Backbone as CSV, one residue per row, in Angstrom:
resi,resn,N_x,N_y,N_z,CA_x,CA_y,CA_z,C_x,C_y,C_z
1,UNK,-20.149,-111.961,-19.396,-21.202,-112.663,-18.872,-21.798,-112.331,-17.394
2,UNK,-20.582,-112.184,-16.610,-20.771,-111.884,-15.187,-21.457,-110.720,-15.104
3,UNK,-20.899,-109.711,-15.764,-21.667,-108.275,-15.601,-23.316,-108.309,-15.685
4,UNK,-23.655,-109.226,-16.626,-25.085,-109.351,-16.881,-25.665,-109.948,-15.863
5,UNK,-25.236,-110.544,-15.288,-25.812,-111.473,-13.945,-25.850,-110.428,-12.775
6,UNK,-24.806,-109.607,-12.863,-24.660,-108.651,-11.636,-25.644,-107.549,-12.080
7,UNK,-25.720,-107.072,-13.031,-26.596,-105.848,-13.558,-28.425,-106.397,-13.207
8,UNK,-28.274,-107.598,-13.765,-29.970,-108.427,-13.457,-30.403,-108.337,-11.853
9,UNK,-29.169,-108.777,-11.157,-29.504,-108.871,-9.897,-29.793,-107.601,-9.173
10,UNK,-29.149,-106.383,-9.513,-29.355,-105.287,-8.913,-30.698,-104.682,-9.488
11,UNK,-31.029,-105.195,-10.871,-32.219,-104.583,-11.174,-33.518,-105.150,-10.454
12,UNK,-33.146,-106.643,-10.172,-34.210,-107.488,-9.262,-34.331,-106.778,-7.794
13,UNK,-33.188,-106.595,-7.474,-33.034,-105.938,-5.944,-33.942,-104.659,-5.799
14,UNK,-33.775,-103.729,-6.876,-34.291,-102.585,-6.796,-35.978,-103.054,-7.051
15,UNK,-36.266,-103.411,-7.895,-37.773,-104.071,-7.814,-38.189,-104.373,-6.499
16,UNK,-37.724,-105.473,-6.094,-37.951,-105.934,-4.682,-38.270,-105.089,-3.625
17,UNK,-37.379,-104.045,-3.433,-37.073,-102.953,-2.638,-38.395,-101.769,-2.793
18,UNK,-38.795,-101.776,-3.682,-39.825,-100.985,-4.280,-41.117,-101.632,-3.987
19,UNK,-41.301,-103.128,-4.461,-42.793,-103.567,-4.214,-42.507,-103.772,-2.425
20,UNK,-41.865,-104.008,-2.015,-41.875,-104.463,-0.543,-42.112,-102.900,0.352
21,UNK,-41.507,-101.890,0.004,-42.047,-100.429,0.446,-43.342,-100.291,0.287
22,UNK,-43.699,-100.508,-1.074,-45.268,-100.147,-1.320,-46.221,-101.076,-0.363
23,UNK,-45.903,-102.486,-0.456,-46.734,-103.270,0.522,-46.629,-102.592,1.984
24,UNK,-45.493,-102.212,2.577,-45.326,-102.113,3.895,-46.224,-100.312,4.221
25,UNK,-46.244,-99.692,3.237,-46.927,-98.472,3.098,-48.477,-98.435,3.078
26,UNK,-48.768,-99.486,2.202,-50.199,-99.950,2.257,-50.713,-100.197,3.687
27,UNK,-49.836,-100.656,4.477,-50.379,-101.510,5.701,-50.482,-100.146,7.020
28,UNK,-49.590,-99.083,6.595,-49.556,-97.977,7.375,-50.770,-97.255,7.559
29,UNK,-51.278,-96.920,8.681,-52.225,-95.863,9.033,-51.840,-94.560,8.822
30,UNK,-52.888,-93.917,8.558,-52.440,-92.520,8.390,-52.763,-91.887,9.631
31,UNK,-51.718,-91.145,10.035,-51.361,-90.209,11.524,-52.614,-89.575,11.826
32,UNK,-53.519,-89.577,13.126,-54.290,-88.866,13.422,-54.482,-87.331,13.229
33,UNK,-53.368,-86.893,13.394,-53.215,-85.361,12.982,-53.080,-85.077,11.800
34,UNK,-52.996,-86.002,10.856,-53.125,-85.817,9.237,-54.250,-86.384,8.603
35,UNK,-54.931,-86.924,9.357,-56.294,-87.746,8.601,-57.221,-86.823,7.905
36,UNK,-57.490,-85.408,8.643,-58.309,-84.553,7.605,-57.531,-84.072,6.206
37,UNK,-56.335,-83.627,6.607,-55.513,-83.209,5.235,-55.719,-84.486,4.140
38,UNK,-55.711,-85.871,4.773,-55.425,-86.911,3.853,-56.972,-87.241,3.082
39,UNK,-57.885,-87.085,4.112,-59.411,-87.324,3.204,-59.728,-86.053,2.271
40,UNK,-59.045,-84.959,2.836,-59.049,-83.460,1.533,-58.421,-84.153,0.401
41,UNK,-57.452,-84.575,0.600,-56.469,-84.831,-0.718,-56.972,-85.878,-1.527
42,UNK,-57.511,-86.948,-0.892,-58.390,-88.158,-1.677,-59.365,-87.652,-2.476
43,UNK,-60.232,-86.715,-2.130,-61.568,-86.230,-2.737,-61.351,-84.528,-3.345
44,UNK,-59.908,-84.412,-3.315,-59.652,-83.195,-4.019,-59.239,-83.520,-5.938
45,UNK,-60.284,-82.642,-6.507,-60.453,-82.825,-8.074,-60.432,-81.418,-8.582
46,UNK,-60.095,-80.060,-7.626,-59.907,-79.012,-8.419,-58.521,-78.758,-8.586
47,UNK,-57.961,-79.256,-8.371,-56.091,-79.310,-8.715,-55.935,-79.677,-10.233
48,UNK,-56.767,-80.725,-10.669,-56.390,-80.844,-12.147,-57.511,-79.772,-13.215
49,UNK,-58.318,-79.043,-12.401,-58.975,-78.072,-13.296,-58.562,-76.823,-13.194
50,UNK,-57.927,-76.244,-12.004,-57.335,-74.952,-11.611,-56.359,-75.135,-10.884
51,UNK,-55.216,-74.408,-10.901,-53.990,-74.223,-10.314,-53.834,-73.299,-9.413
52,UNK,-53.642,-73.672,-8.157,-53.501,-72.392,-7.285,-55.028,-72.086,-6.240
53,UNK,-56.063,-72.709,-6.775,-57.140,-72.379,-5.492,-57.224,-73.714,-4.675
54,UNK,-56.594,-74.925,-4.848,-56.654,-75.814,-3.942,-56.417,-75.673,-2.596
55,UNK,-57.313,-75.990,-1.489,-56.971,-75.721,-0.373,-56.102,-76.778,0.832
56,UNK,-55.619,-77.590,-0.031,-54.748,-78.740,0.432,-53.316,-77.842,0.828
57,UNK,-52.933,-77.288,0.241,-51.404,-76.636,0.664,-51.646,-75.894,1.708
58,UNK,-52.674,-75.153,1.871,-53.163,-74.435,3.445,-52.937,-75.476,4.579
59,UNK,-53.713,-76.541,4.361,-53.922,-77.584,5.348,-52.595,-78.162,5.463
60,UNK,-51.593,-78.449,4.478,-50.402,-79.207,4.783,-49.374,-77.970,5.541
61,UNK,-49.755,-76.643,5.239,-49.077,-75.623,5.884,-49.139,-75.407,7.385
62,UNK,-50.601,-75.597,7.814,-50.881,-75.771,9.118,-50.195,-76.803,9.627
63,UNK,-50.190,-77.593,9.102,-49.606,-79.166,10.062,-48.278,-78.854,10.179
64,UNK,-47.350,-78.354,9.106,-45.862,-78.211,9.374,-45.767,-77.082,10.217
65,UNK,-46.577,-75.976,10.495,-46.546,-75.305,11.669,-46.767,-75.595,12.886
66,UNK,-47.736,-76.450,12.983,-48.139,-77.094,14.444,-46.712,-78.176,14.533
67,UNK,-46.300,-78.680,13.792,-45.102,-79.688,14.268,-43.882,-78.830,14.465
68,UNK,-43.683,-77.956,13.886,-42.870,-76.513,14.058,-42.691,-76.409,15.468
69,UNK,-44.256,-76.108,15.850,-44.292,-75.323,17.282,-44.381,-76.426,18.350
70,UNK,-44.287,-77.682,18.270,-44.239,-78.796,19.031,-42.845,-78.866,19.799
């Protein structure tokens, strides 16, 4: 019976951590240097139609290169 309560507590704890991280993530603003890529990703629908044509990967690669150069 004690194993059930421990398992239940672990599951409830994982769910609480997940919900807490989702709540905090929703309150976090998009960094200024990533805003353009974020907006592009929000309006991108070509990935669902064709693979390999989306420019979002190129934007992310540019951001990574800029961060590596800093």
